[in-house]
C-alpha positions in Angstrom: 8.4 28.6 1.3 5.0 27.5 1.9 4.2 23.7 2.6 2.7 22.6 -0.6 0.0 19.9 -1.3 -0.8 18.2 -4.9 -4.8 17.7 -5.1 -5.4 15.4 -7.7 -9.2 15.4 -8.5 -11.8 13.0 -9.8 -9.3 10.7 -12.1 -12.2 8.4 -12.2 -12.9 5.7 -14.9 -16.1 7.5 -16.1 -13.8 10.0 -17.6 -12.1 7.4 -19.4 -12.8 5.5 -22.6 -16.0 3.7 -22.1 -16.9 5.6 -19.3 -20.3 7.5 -19.4 -18.1 10.8 -19.4 -15.1 10.3 -21.6 -13.1 12.8 -22.0 -11.1 13.4 -25.0 -8.1 14.1 -23.5 -8.2 12.2 -20.5 -6.1 9.3 -22.2 -3.1 12.2 -22.7 -3.5 14.3 -19.7 -3.2 10.9 -17.5 0.6 10.5 -18.0 1.2 14.3 -16.9 -0.8 13.3 -13.6 1.4 10.5 -13.3 4.3 12.9 -13.4 2.7 15.8 -10.5 2.5 12.8 -8.5 5.7 11.3 -8.9 7.4 14.9 -8.2 5.3 15.1 -5.3 6.7 12.1 -4.0 10.2 12.7 -4.6 10.0 16.0 -2.9 8.0 14.6 0.2 4.5 16.7 -0.1 1.3 14.9 0.4 -0.4 13.5 -2.6 -4.2 14.5 -2.1 -6.6 12.1 -3.8 -10.1 13.7 -4.4 -13.2 11.1 -5.7 -16.8 12.2 -6.4 -19.2 9.7 -5.0 -23.0 9.5 -6.3 -25.4 7.3 -5.1 -25.5 3.5 -5.9 -27.4 3.1 -9.6 -26.4 6.7 -10.7 -26.0 7.2 -14.0 -22.2 8.3 -13.4 -19.7 7.7 -10.4 -22.1 5.1 -8.6 -20.4 4.1 -4.9 -19.3 0.6 -5.9 -19.4 1.0 -9.4 -16.1 0.5 -11.8 -16.9 4.0 -13.4 -16.5 5.6 -9.8 -13.4 4.2 -9.1 -10.2 6.1 -9.3 -8.3 4.9 -12.4 -6.3 1.7 -11.4 -3.0 3.4 -13.4 -2.5 6.2 -10.6 0.0 5.6 -7.9 -2.5 5.7 -4.8 -1.2 4.7 -2.1 -2.5 3.3 1.3 -1.3 6.3 3.4 -2.6 8.8 0.9 -5.7 11.1 1.6 -8.7 10.0 0.1 -11.5 12.4 0.4 -14.8 11.8 -1.6 -17.3 14.4 -2.4 -20.9 14.9 -4.0 -20.5 18.4 -5.0 -18.0 20.2 -7.5 -15.5 21.2 -4.6 -13.2 19.5 -2.9 -13.7 21.6 0.2 -17.8 21.3 0.6 -18.4 18.6 2.9 -15.2 16.6 3.0 -12.3 16.9 5.3 -9.9 18.6 3.4 -9.8 22.0 4.8 -9.3 20.2 8.1 -6.5 18.4 6.8 -4.5 20.9 5.1 -5.2 23.3 8.0 -3.6 19.9 10.4 -1.0 19.8 8.0 0.2 23.6 7.7 -0.6 23.4 3.7 -0.3 26.8 2.4 -0.1 26.1 -0.8 -1.9 23.7 -3.6 -1.3 22.1 -6.9 -4.2 21.5 -8.9 -4.7 18.7 -11.5 -7.7 16.4 -12.6 -11.1 16.6 -14.0 -12.8 18.4 -15.1 -11.3 21.7 -16.0 -14.4 23.6 -16.0 -16.5 22.1 -13.3 -14.6 20.1 -10.2 -11.2 22.0 -10.8 -12.5 25.2 -11.5 -14.7 25.5 -8.5 -12.1 23.7 -6.0 -9.0 26.2 -7.0 -11.7 29.5 -6.7 -12.6 28.0 -3.1 -9.1 27.5 -2.4 -8.0 31.0 -3.2 -10.7 32.7 -1.6 -9.9 30.5 1.5 -6.2 32.0 1.1 -4.6 29.2 -0.3 -1.8 29.9 -3.0 -2.8 27.7 -5.9 -0.9 26.5 -9.1 -3.0 24.8 -11.6 -1.4 22.5 -14.0 -3.0 23.4 -17.3 -1.7 20.1 -19.2 -2.7 17.7 -16.2 -6.5 18.7 -16.6 -8.9 18.3 -19.1 -12.2 19.2 -20.2 -15.5 17.9 -21.7 -17.5 19.6 -25.1 -20.3 21.3 -23.0 -24.1 22.2 -25.0 -25.6 25.2 -24.7 -28.7 25.5 -26.8 -27.8 24.2 -29.7 -24.5 25.1 -29.8 -21.4 23.0 -29.0 -18.6 24.1 -27.6 -15.6 21.9 -28.1 -13.6 20.4 -24.7 -10.5 22.2 -26.0 -12.2 26.0 -26.3 -14.0 24.7 -22.7 -10.7 24.4 -21.6 -8.6 27.2 -22.9 -11.6 29.7 -21.7 -11.5 28.1 -18.2 -8.0 28.6 -17.7 -8.3 32.5 -18.8 -11.1 32.6 -16.0 -8.9 31.0 -13.4 -5.8 32.9 -13.7 -7.7 35.6 -11.7 -7.3 32.5 -8.8 -4.4 30.7 -9.7 -1.2 30.6 -11.5 -1.6 28.8 -14.8 1.4 26.4 -15.7 2.7 23.3 -17.2 3.8 20.1 -15.6 7.4 21.3 -17.5 7.3 24.2 -14.7 6.5 22.3 -11.8 9.9 22.7 -9.5 
């Protein structure tokens, strides 16, 4: 059996009510993410946190801002790996790849925000790097997208992203986490 890690991507205050990019499903998704964290800890699998950070004063995820902080309800422990990033990929310009290699991790569970951006990009890159990926559809959330004069609702964005990601990951629910 491959050694597995849970990757929790960008569960930050700016995605919750009152945040700059509040996601309609963020509040409903948080307990699912918490459940995956608990299960990973029960199985003694690493829980890796990813945090998007932009320069101080930036409109979203600004370094040192409340909006850029990881959500207070997350069970983040002092010995958990935490990687900050400035790009959609959790691998780009971070120590994630080195950490995974040092710890002989070959399989990843992905959850967090946003389905169509950082979770998608990280999943595709993990697949390209040879990792076996499970993507937890009910532990991720999307936002509405605007294309020209059309608004694509967050739930449609989420489902379409999952459809595309099925080529790169096993799409599962938290109830299917073993």
